[in-house]
C-alpha positions in Angstrom: -22.3 4.3 -14.0 -22.4 8.0 -13.4 -23.8 7.7 -9.8 -21.8 9.3 -7.0 -20.1 7.1 -4.5 -21.4 7.4 -0.9 -19.0 9.2 1.4 -18.8 6.3 3.8 -17.6 3.9 1.1 -15.2 6.5 -0.3 -13.6 6.9 3.2 -13.0 3.1 3.5 -11.4 3.0 0.0 -9.1 5.9 0.7 -7.7 4.3 3.9 -4.1 3.3 3.3 -4.2 0.1 5.4 -6.3 -1.7 8.0 -6.0 -0.6 11.6 -4.6 -4.0 12.6 -1.4 -3.0 10.9 -0.6 -0.9 14.0 0.9 -3.9 15.6 3.2 -6.7 14.4 1.8 -10.1 13.5 2.2 -12.7 16.3 2.5 -15.7 14.0 6.1 -17.0 14.0 6.1 -17.8 10.3 4.7 -14.4 9.3 6.4 -11.9 11.7 5.0 -8.9 9.7 6.3 -5.7 11.3 3.8 -2.8 12.2 2.6 -1.0 9.1 3.2 -4.0 6.7 0.8 -6.7 5.4 0.8 -10.3 6.6 2.3 -13.0 4.3 1.6 -16.6 3.9 4.4 -19.2 4.7 5.2 -19.1 0.9 5.6 -15.3 0.9 2.3 -14.5 -0.8 0.1 -11.7 0.5 -2.8 -12.7 2.7 -6.1 -11.8 0.9 -7.4 -9.5 3.7 -3.9 -8.2 4.6 -4.0 -9.6 8.1 -4.1 -13.0 9.7 -7.0 -13.6 12.1 -4.6 -13.9 15.0 -3.2 -10.4 14.3 -6.8 -9.0 14.2 -7.5 -10.7 17.6 -4.2 -9.3 19.1 -5.2 -5.8 17.9 -8.7 -6.2 19.4 -7.1 -7.3 22.7 -4.9 -4.1 22.7 -8.0 -2.0 22.2 -9.8 -3.7 25.1 -6.9 -3.3 27.5 
């Protein structure tokens, strides 16, 4: 248990949020604002923090 954590893993753990949070969620029932996590229709946090459609919309903005 005393092994050092690789720098690449440490960098991903210290990141405050996924890059997809730079845009708002396009789903009408979520409507998460930029910088906030996505929510399910019942108000629970989505396990990965983003809906797949938000990740797709973010990828589209990078490609443009």
